[in-house]
C-alpha positions, 0 to 999 in steps of 0.5 A: 382191599382185594380183587375179584374176577368179574363177569366181563373178565376184569379184576375189581377191588372188593375183598381181602384176597388177591387173584394170587390164590387167596393170599391176603393183601394187607399191611397186617397179614395173617401168617396162618393164611400163608401157611395154609396156602403153602401146604397146598403147594406140591412142587418146587416149580409151583413154589418158585412161581408163588414166591417170586410172583412179582418176577413171574408176573413181570411187575415192576416196582411201584404202587401197582405192584405193591397192591397186587403182589406186596413184598414178603415180610421176613416171617413170610420168607421164613415160611416159604423157605421152610416149605422149600426145604420140606419139598426138597426133602420129599423129593430127595434133593439136597439143599 
């Protein structure tokens, strides 16, 4: 199940990605999709917004939040942190 922006400006469920730039909504998520997305992240601020999307979007815990922005798995968290360290290294920042 995914979301698509329709002609009248509403999100509708009909595909396998969310409005959050193509991140798949599924219990069985493919890490290569997340890896490709993370490669497009070019700043720590962008990464923060993506990694903490539930907080940034103001979603409270619940069924709706879990459908729109599921919690990250441990493997996904590891990939996000690895990208954070890469960006910090590129910017000359310390961890």
